[in-house]
C-alpha positions as a printed Julia matrix, in Angstrom:
669×3 Matrix{Float64}:
  28.17   28.14   6.63
  29.16   28.18   2.94
  32.79   27.46   2.04
  33.54   31.04   0.88
  32.17   32.43   4.15
  34.28   29.98   6.15
  37.37   31.03   4.24
  36.55   34.69   4.89
  36.27   34.07   8.63
  39.65   32.34   8.64
  41.13   35.22   6.67
  39.78   37.76   9.2
  41.31   35.71  12.02
  44.67   35.7   10.22
  44.52   39.46   9.68
  43.91   39.99  13.41
  46.86   37.72  14.24
  48.98   39.79  11.85
  47.78   43.02  13.56
  46.09   44.17  10.31
  43.12   45.37  12.33
  41.62   47.9    9.95
  41.62   45.42   7.08
  40.12   42.73   9.32
  37.35   45.06  10.43
  36.6    46.18   6.88
  36.13   42.58   5.76
  34.01   41.8    8.82
  31.69   44.73   8.1
  31.33   43.7    4.45
  30.17   40.25   5.54
  27.87   41.67   8.22
  26.03   43.6    5.51
  25.0    40.27   3.92
  22.19   37.87   4.88
  24.05   35.18   6.81
  23.08   32.47   9.32
  22.92   33.63  12.97
  25.97   31.58  13.98
  28.08   33.27  11.3
  26.83   36.73  12.3
  27.81   36.04  15.9
  31.29   34.9   14.88
  31.76   38.04  12.8
  30.68   40.35  15.62
  33.03   38.52  17.97
  36.02   38.87  15.61
  35.15   42.52  15.01
  35.09   43.21  18.77
  38.42   41.42  19.3
  40.02   43.45  16.54
  38.64   46.71  17.95
  39.98   45.87  21.41
  43.44   45.05  20.06
  43.37   48.25  17.98
  42.74   50.25  21.16
  39.12   51.2   20.48
  37.36   49.9   23.63
  34.17   51.95  23.13
  33.7    50.53  19.62
  34.4    47.05  20.93
  31.83   47.5   23.69
  29.16   48.57  21.18
  29.94   45.57  18.96
  29.69   43.23  21.94
  26.36   44.79  22.88
  24.97   43.92  19.44
  26.4    40.4   19.69
  24.87   39.79  23.11
  21.5    40.95  21.8
  21.75   38.13  19.27
  23.0    35.63  21.84
  23.0    36.7   25.52
  24.98   33.56  26.42
  27.86   34.02  23.98
  30.68   33.03  26.35
  33.53   34.64  24.44
  31.62   37.9   24.12
  31.27   37.92  27.9
  34.97   37.12  28.19
  35.74   40.09  25.92
  33.63   42.29  28.22
  35.83   41.06  31.07
  38.99   42.09  29.25
  37.51   45.54  28.49
  36.52   46.01  32.13
  40.01   45.01  33.26
  41.57   47.52  30.87
  39.56   50.37  32.37
  40.39   49.22  35.92
  36.91   48.0   36.87
  37.82   44.7   38.53
  34.34   44.12  39.92
  32.72   44.34  36.46
  35.54   42.21  35.04
  34.96   39.48  37.62
  31.22   39.53  36.88
  31.83   39.21  33.14
  34.4    36.42  33.45
  32.14   34.57  35.9
  29.18   34.79  33.5
  31.46   33.55  30.72
  32.4    30.45  32.75
  28.73   29.77  33.52
  28.01   29.72  29.79
  31.17   27.78  28.9
  32.83   26.0   31.85
  35.71   24.96  29.55
  36.8    28.56  28.97
  40.22   28.27  30.58
  41.23   31.9   29.91
  38.25   33.19  31.89
  38.98   30.89  34.82
  42.59   32.09  34.93
  41.47   35.72  34.78
  39.01   35.04  37.61
  41.71   33.4   39.71
  43.92   36.48  39.42
  41.03   38.79  40.32
  40.04   36.64  43.32
  43.67   36.64  44.5
  43.79   40.45  44.33
  40.56   40.65  46.31
  41.65   38.02  48.85
  38.57   35.85  48.21
  39.96   32.53  49.41
  36.93   30.29  48.8
  36.43   31.66  45.27
  40.16   31.22  44.6
  39.98   27.56  45.57
  36.98   26.96  43.34
  38.63   28.65  40.35
  41.85   26.69  40.92
  39.9    23.41  41.01
  38.36   24.19  37.63
  41.7    25.23  36.15
  43.41   22.05  37.39
  40.62   19.86  36.03
  40.75   21.54  32.61
  44.54   21.48  32.4
  44.57   17.75  33.16
  42.39   17.04  30.13
  44.21   16.0   26.95
  44.21   19.02  24.57
  41.78   17.39  22.08
  39.24   16.8   24.87
  39.65   20.34  26.16
  39.04   21.56  22.62
  36.01   19.3   22.24
  34.6    20.52  25.56
  35.06   24.11  24.46
  33.27   23.42  21.16
  30.44   21.62  22.96
  29.75   24.49  25.34
  29.95   26.86  22.38
  27.1    24.93  20.76
  29.29   23.51  17.97
  28.15   19.99  18.71
  28.99   18.24  15.44
  32.55   19.59  15.51
  32.88   18.59  19.16
  31.61   15.09  18.42
  34.02   14.65  15.51
  37.02   15.76  17.59
  36.02   13.49  20.47
  35.51   10.48  18.21
  38.91   11.03  16.58
  40.52   10.99  20.03
  38.69    7.79  20.96
  39.96    6.04  17.83
  43.45    6.33  19.33
  42.42    5.93  23.01
  39.63    3.38  22.79
  38.48    3.15  26.41
  39.38    6.62  27.69
  36.69    7.18  30.32
  36.73   10.99  30.25
  36.46   10.96  26.45
  33.56    8.51  26.57
  31.81   10.66  29.18
  32.32   13.77  27.08
  31.01   12.05  23.96
  27.97   10.95  25.97
  27.34   14.53  27.09
  27.55   15.68  23.49
  25.04   12.94  22.62
  22.67   14.2   25.3
  22.86   17.72  23.87
  22.13   16.27  20.43
  19.24   14.34  22.06
  20.74   11.02  20.95
  19.97    9.5   24.31
  20.41    5.83  23.39
  24.0     6.37  22.22
  24.75    8.4   25.34
  23.29    5.72  27.59
  25.32    2.99  25.87
  28.52    4.98  26.32
  27.91    5.67  30.0
  26.81    2.1   30.69
  30.08    0.99  29.09
  32.01    3.43  31.3
  30.41    1.97  34.4
  31.31   -1.56  33.28
  34.89   -0.63  32.36
  35.52    1.5   35.47
  33.01    0.48  38.18
  34.54    2.8   40.79
  34.56    5.9   38.56
  32.09    7.96  40.59
  31.83   10.82  38.11
  30.94    8.52  35.19
  28.36    6.66  37.26
  26.84    9.93  38.46
  26.58   11.13  34.85
  24.92    7.81  33.94
  22.45    8.25  36.79
  21.62   11.79  35.66
  20.87   10.57  32.13
  18.66    7.74  33.41
  16.62   10.29  35.37
  16.39   12.58  32.35
  15.07    9.81  30.11
  12.63    8.51  32.7
  14.38    5.17  33.33
  13.66    5.36  37.01
  14.14    1.7   37.94
  17.7     1.74  36.6
  18.26    5.15  38.16
  17.22    3.85  41.57
  19.77    1.02  41.3
  22.58    3.43  40.44
  21.63    5.89  43.17
  21.6     3.15  45.81
  24.99    1.85  44.57
  26.47    5.34  44.95
  24.92    5.8   48.39
  26.44    2.54  49.6
  29.86    4.02  48.87
  29.09    7.61  49.83
  26.22    7.41  52.36
  26.44   11.09  53.36
  26.39   12.45  49.82
  23.33   14.69  49.54
  23.46   14.77  45.73
  23.03   10.99  45.59
  20.11   11.19  48.03
  18.46   13.83  45.84
  18.89   11.59  42.79
  17.4     8.65  44.66
  14.46   10.82  45.67
  13.88   11.78  42.02
  13.99    8.11  40.99
  11.51    7.12  43.7
   9.09    9.88  42.71
   9.42    8.76  39.1
   8.51    5.22  40.13
   5.43    6.44  41.99
   6.98    6.02  45.44
   6.04    9.61  46.16
   5.97    9.57  49.96
   9.45    8.01  50.15
  10.81   10.45  47.59
   9.3    13.48  49.3
  10.63   12.36  52.68
  14.1    11.94  51.2
  14.02   15.43  49.65
  12.98   16.86  53.02
  15.75   14.98  54.84
  18.54   16.77  52.94
  17.2    20.34  53.0
  18.87   21.29  56.29
  22.21   19.89  55.11
  22.51   22.12  52.04
  23.96   25.61  51.94
  21.84   26.33  48.84
  18.63   24.24  48.92
  16.69   26.16  46.24
  16.88   23.39  43.61
  15.74   20.75  46.09
  12.77   22.87  47.16
  11.87   23.12  43.47
  12.02   19.34  42.97
  10.09   18.83  46.2
   7.4    21.18  44.92
   7.15   19.24  41.65
   6.7    15.97  43.55
   4.02   17.47  45.81
   2.18   19.0   42.86
   2.21   15.68  40.98
   0.23   13.97  43.74
  -2.18   16.87  44.28
  -0.63   18.45  47.4
  -1.15   21.92  45.96
  -0.63   24.03  49.09
   2.54   22.17  50.04
   3.87   22.58  46.49
   3.24   26.32  46.58
   5.1    26.63  49.88
   8.07   24.69  48.45
   8.23   26.87  45.33
   8.12   30.01  47.48
  10.94   28.71  49.66
  12.93   28.02  46.5
  12.82   31.64  45.37
  13.39   32.88  48.93
  16.68   30.99  48.95
  17.66   32.22  45.47
  16.24   35.56  44.49
  16.86   35.19  40.74
  15.46   31.64  40.56
  13.11   32.14  37.63
  12.06   28.49  37.54
  10.58   28.77  41.04
   8.32   31.62  39.93
   7.43   29.85  36.69
   6.58   26.69  38.64
   4.09   28.74  40.67
   2.6    30.07  37.44
   2.57   26.57  35.97
   0.2    25.34  38.66
  -2.33   27.29  36.54
  -4.29   28.32  39.65
  -1.73   30.3   41.69
  -2.12   34.09  41.76
   0.98   36.22  42.25
   1.08   39.02  44.83
   2.04   42.57  43.85
   5.39   42.1   45.57
   6.1    38.91  43.62
   5.27   40.67  40.34
   7.57   43.55  41.3
  10.38   41.11  42.16
   9.99   39.3   38.85
  10.04   42.51  36.82
  13.18   43.69  38.6
  14.99   40.39  38.0
  13.83   40.1   34.39
  15.25   43.57  33.69
  18.6    42.92  35.38
  21.48   42.35  32.94
  23.13   39.98  35.42
  20.16   37.6   35.5
  21.02   34.41  33.57
  19.09   33.92  30.34
  17.32   30.75  31.49
  16.02   32.58  34.55
  14.94   35.54  32.42
  12.94   33.21  30.21
  11.18   31.75  33.25
  10.46   35.23  34.59
   8.96   36.39  31.28
   6.59   33.42  31.06
   5.59   33.78  34.72
   4.95   37.51  34.24
   2.8    36.69  31.22
   0.64   34.49  33.46
   0.57   37.15  36.21
  -0.72   39.87  33.88
  -3.15   37.49  32.18
  -4.68   36.81  35.58
  -5.02   40.58  36.0
  -6.78   40.72  32.58
  -4.0    43.0   31.32
  -3.76   41.09  28.07
  -1.46   43.48  26.22
   1.25   43.32  28.9
   0.68   39.6   29.26
   1.24   39.01  25.56
   4.36   41.18  25.52
   5.9    39.13  28.33
   4.93   35.84  26.68
   6.42   37.11  23.4
   9.66   38.17  25.12
  10.06   34.77  26.75
   9.35   33.0   23.48
  11.83   35.15  21.59
  14.65   34.29  23.99
  13.68   30.64  24.01
  13.56   30.53  20.22
  17.11   31.92  20.08
  18.21   29.04  22.3
  16.36   26.3   20.45
  17.33   27.11  16.87
  14.19   25.34  15.63
  14.04   24.83  11.85
  10.44   24.43  10.6
  11.57   22.99   7.27
  12.99   19.94   9.04
   9.59   19.1   10.53
   7.98   19.46   7.11
  10.64   17.18   5.63
  10.01   14.58   8.36
   6.28   14.65   7.63
   6.92   14.41   3.88
   9.14   11.36   4.46
   6.49    9.59   6.55
   3.86   10.22   3.88
   6.19    9.07   1.1
   7.36    5.82   2.68
   4.59    4.73   5.08
   2.05    3.78   2.43
  -0.96    1.48   2.53
   1.16   -1.08   0.69
   3.74   -1.05   3.5
   1.1    -1.99   6.07
  -0.41   -4.63   3.78
   2.99   -6.28   3.39
   4.49   -5.8    6.85
   1.63   -4.78   9.14
   1.26   -8.13  10.92
   4.91   -8.78  11.79
   4.99   -6.95  15.11
   4.37   -8.11  18.67
   0.71   -8.95  19.22
   0.46   -7.4   22.7
  -2.71   -5.3   23.01
  -1.45   -3.51  26.16
  -0.52    0.0   24.95
  -2.92    2.87  24.41
  -1.12    5.77  22.73
  -2.6     9.24  23.3
  -0.87   11.67  20.96
  -1.27   14.91  19.05
  -0.06   18.38  19.95
   0.79   19.48  23.5
  -1.97   21.48  25.22
  -4.63   19.67  23.16
  -6.26   17.93  26.13
  -4.24   14.7   26.18
  -3.75   14.8   29.98
  -7.54   14.93  30.43
  -7.98   11.91  28.15
  -5.27   10.04  30.04
  -6.87   10.86  33.41
 -10.24    9.6   32.17
  -8.86    6.31  30.86
  -6.52    5.85  33.85
  -9.62    6.01  36.07
 -10.67    2.66  34.54
  -9.77   -0.42  36.58
  -8.09   -2.07  33.59
  -5.85    0.85  32.59
  -2.64    2.23  34.11
  -1.6     5.81  33.47
   2.16    6.27  33.12
   3.84    9.38  31.68
   5.15   10.79  28.41
   7.43    7.89  27.53
  10.46    8.44  25.29
  10.71    4.88  23.96
   9.13    5.33  20.53
  11.07    8.54  19.9
  14.27    6.77  20.94
  13.6     3.86  18.57
  12.89    6.27  15.71
  16.17    8.07  16.45
  18.09    4.78  16.34
  16.5     3.85  13.04
  17.35    7.25  11.53
  21.09    6.54  11.75
  23.96    8.82  12.74
  25.56    9.78   9.42
  24.95   13.52   9.2
  26.2    13.65   5.61
  23.47   11.3    4.37
  19.68   11.46   4.38
  18.1     9.78   7.42
  17.62    6.05   6.89
  14.24    6.1    8.66
  11.39    5.81   7.65
  12.54    4.47   4.23
  14.22    1.52   5.97
  10.87    0.27   7.31
  10.62   -1.5    3.95
  14.04   -3.11   4.33
  14.7    -4.19   7.92
  14.35   -7.88   8.7
  10.87   -9.2    9.39
  11.74  -10.46  12.87
  12.88   -7.01  14.01
   9.34   -5.67  14.17
   8.25   -8.17  16.84
  11.55   -7.69  18.66
  11.05   -3.91  18.78
   7.48   -4.33  20.01
   8.52   -6.76  22.74
  11.32   -4.41  23.8
   8.81   -1.6   24.12
   6.58   -3.73  26.35
   9.53   -4.87  28.48
  11.16   -1.45  28.8
   7.93    0.28  29.85
   6.91   -2.33  32.43
   8.47   -0.42  35.32
   6.06    2.49  34.76
   2.96    0.29  35.01
   0.9    -1.26  37.74
  -0.94   -4.55  37.36
  -3.65   -3.47  34.93
  -3.74   -5.24  31.55
  -3.55   -1.94  29.6
  -1.4     1.16  29.97
  -1.14    4.61  28.41
   1.8     6.3   26.7
   0.86    9.95  26.2
   3.95   11.31  24.47
   2.34   13.85  22.1
   5.17   13.77  19.54
   4.44   10.12  18.8
   2.02   11.3   16.11
   5.07   11.51  13.84
   5.66    7.78  14.27
   2.22    6.16  14.11
   3.43    4.05  11.2
   6.3     2.67  13.28
   3.97    2.05  16.23
   1.5     0.05  14.13
   4.31   -1.99  12.57
   5.85   -3.05  15.89
   2.58   -3.19  17.88
  -0.28   -3.75  15.41
  -2.85   -4.23  18.2
  -2.01   -1.0   20.02
  -4.8     1.55  20.31
  -4.12    5.11  19.12
  -6.1     8.17  20.2
  -5.53   11.54  18.52
  -6.22   14.37  20.99
  -7.38   17.28  18.83
  -8.19   20.86  19.83
  -9.21   24.03  17.99
  -5.99   25.26  16.3
  -6.1    28.8   17.74
  -6.79   27.54  21.28
  -4.22   24.76  21.03
  -1.46   26.83  19.45
  -1.81   29.86  21.7
  -1.95   27.63  24.78
   1.34   26.13  23.59
   2.83   29.58  22.91
   2.29   30.67  26.52
   3.59   27.36  27.92
   7.28   26.99  28.75
   7.97   23.31  28.11
  10.73   21.3   29.74
  12.12   20.11  26.41
  11.15   18.64  23.07
   8.63   21.24  21.86
  10.94   23.74  20.17
   8.31   24.6   17.54
   6.17   26.28  20.21
   8.27   29.43  20.69
   7.05   31.27  17.58
   3.49   31.9   16.44
   4.48   31.33  12.81
   6.35   28.1   13.6
   3.47   26.91  15.78
   0.95   27.44  12.98
   3.16   25.64  10.47
   3.65   22.73  12.87
  -0.09   22.4   13.42
  -0.66   22.27   9.65
   2.0    19.58   9.25
   0.4    17.62  12.1
  -3.05   17.76  10.48
  -1.59   16.81   7.11
   0.17   13.78   8.58
  -2.87   12.67  10.6
  -4.96   12.78   7.42
  -2.37   10.48   5.84
  -2.43    8.02   8.75
  -6.21    7.87   8.59
  -6.04    7.07   4.86
  -3.47    4.27   5.14
  -4.69    2.93   8.52
  -8.47    3.34   8.19
 -10.41    2.9   11.42
  -7.28    2.4   13.54
  -7.05    5.9   15.03
  -9.72    7.55  17.17
  -9.85   11.35  16.98
 -11.25   12.97  20.13
 -12.05   16.64  19.68
 -11.52   18.51  22.95
 -14.48   20.84  22.39
 -16.8    17.85  21.76
 -15.58   16.28  25.0
 -16.52   19.48  26.84
 -20.01   19.48  25.28
 -20.79   15.76  25.61
 -18.46   14.35  28.22
 -20.19   11.02  28.82
 -20.77   10.38  25.14
 -17.13   10.93  24.27
 -15.94    8.84  27.23
 -18.13    5.94  26.12
 -16.79    6.36  22.59
 -13.18    6.11  23.85
 -13.93    3.06  25.98
 -15.64    1.31  23.08
 -12.65    2.01  20.85
 -10.32    0.51  23.48
 -12.64   -2.51  23.94
 -13.17   -1.57  27.56
 -16.46   -1.92  29.44
 -18.0     1.29  30.75
 -17.12    2.18  34.34
 -18.69    5.12  36.16
 -15.29    6.0   37.66
 -14.29    7.37  34.26
 -16.98   10.04  34.62
 -15.54   11.05  37.99
 -11.95   11.04  36.75
 -11.16   14.08  38.91
 -11.45   11.9   42.02
  -8.75    9.5   40.82
  -5.6     9.72  42.93
  -2.49    9.32  40.78
   0.74   11.12  40.04
   0.38   13.61  37.16
   3.48   15.41  35.93
   2.15   17.55  33.08
   1.15   21.25  33.32
  -2.52   20.27  33.37
  -2.25   18.32  36.64
  -4.46   20.68  38.67
  -6.97   21.18  35.86
  -7.72   17.46  35.45
  -8.38   17.15  39.19
 -11.55   19.2   38.61
 -14.76   18.32  36.76
 -14.87   19.22  33.07
 -15.42   22.95  32.52
 -15.31   25.28  29.53
 -13.42   28.17  31.15
 -10.23   27.72  29.14
 -11.85   26.9   25.8
 -11.88   30.45  24.45
  -9.08   32.1   26.43
  -7.2    32.8   23.23
  -9.93   35.29  22.28
  -8.51   37.77  24.81
  -5.28   37.81  22.82
  -6.79   37.77  19.35
  -5.52   41.27  18.39
  -1.94   39.96  18.7
  -2.41   36.59  16.97
  -2.58   37.56  13.31
   0.78   35.85  12.51
  -0.67   32.61  13.9
  -3.89   32.96  11.87
  -1.9    33.58   8.69
   0.35   30.58   9.36
  -2.66   28.3    9.94
  -4.54   29.59   6.92
  -8.24   30.34   6.46
  -8.99   26.92   4.95
  -7.84   25.07   8.07
  -9.44   27.53  10.5
 -12.78   27.23   8.71
 -12.9    23.51   9.52
 -12.94   24.31  13.27
 -15.18   27.38  13.29
 -18.11   25.45  14.74
 -16.12   24.97  17.97
 -15.77   28.71  18.62
 -19.21   29.13  20.23
 -18.68   27.15  23.45
């Protein structure tokens, strides 16, 4: 937001406080006529609606809120305003719904909780009253700066929330609630290392603080640090042996560590003890799917949506098996829920993507694309992805990671030859390459590890007012740090491995950091999983990712990202000649054995016939392609994008004819 715009917003707020409503609304409309960032537009619509309500124009306020919620369906204060409007017209049921939705979007919205409490008291809903009172008490016990920081965090104003929280901690150094809140802000900013350090410190400072330890456990699970997570879950269960939430967390840790049977049994042991077991059925299904128990996974996903009718993730998880076919009744249920205003946005997104898959299976490609596009549009609104930032990151890598850098500093890292990095774009065939190599007796498959991304984030620095320190600082950091970073990577990933001498890290986004990888682990092998740009990009567009692939929710952004990826890979191949093996997915489909032998030779591994029968290998696979790589190689999916070609012109234009021409020979499979 520019300074003049910020001043105008403050002036509009002052005019509303002074009851100068017409003047406030006139200024708001003048600003709304300009091209402004989405966050500013939302703030203006909100102020306009508040002014209209105070002025006694509820219909105008309702129309303004409608426009605002089209921009951001989870704008908590807009929902709160809808609650006030419903109260004014005497519709307590609609008011309660609106205030409840507001608290789901922003649990720190004290005004909505208080309004809910009054409505629940009028209706005599004792259980709901108790829940609302608990939230009110918890919020009122927070120091005002922390309540304000919580409110800002849930509103998506993360930098402001972080600043307020840090200011409070300067005066209250070891305030556990403040440290926990700052950690949660860090998680939302995806600064996981800082968040982990804060929560680890909380646990050391206040060992019996159950909430802080539970938050620490949740973060460890999120970042895939399952060995540490298991320790924390067992500690909590020693103190609270009947706590189902701790058992569920332990189950997740065990599944993450490959102890699938124990984890599945633990999930199953708590199902009968829960009043709402939908989430556990979902996690159970994921665990069953990962080890190839397809029918059991389907049953678990179906039970999840049976227990919660608007559970979009349960339906999407069925679609994400890639082989499940929805019944007519399931399609009808999804359409009804997707069209319901009361359905939470996250669930709507899941429904849209699942419906896209359902109609694609029916060969109704127009409807399928429309549902995929609707899901992507909502997801893009949530993510706020900025393509220019990716381009700037790629530019920085090309500028600073030169051939001279590797000549001067390329032999300082840890000499371990253990890691094999498979990287590229998601949906490019990396899971298939991992399954092939993990079928070799000397190679362990693991998962998409976050370690390199975390190291890169640490090296970037935290000063938002300055340019990122990384990758320019690769020229400056002390020589001994490179080996230390490499050894830390080997040590920190050991819990994901078996006893084989080599292991795979298949985090696709690592392509951005090949320079860092080769500096800290010069003997690591790197395989670039490449796929035809139209096939790869459209497969990503119709895939709802867990996190980390925000570029994939727009055809234009996807095309731009692919071009940046190709541009950076060309740079890595120039400055690190012969150190990266590109495996083209379409060539693997045409000459499977030849490409497998080529990969094994590159990794200095002897040929083993088991790599040809990779689909027989029993291992846990947690990516969307898990069912596909349990089948022999086939070409069925290679040209699926052709069915949607009439709708993909924005993607073609973003990729450009020059790039597409390089891959045309792969379009005749």
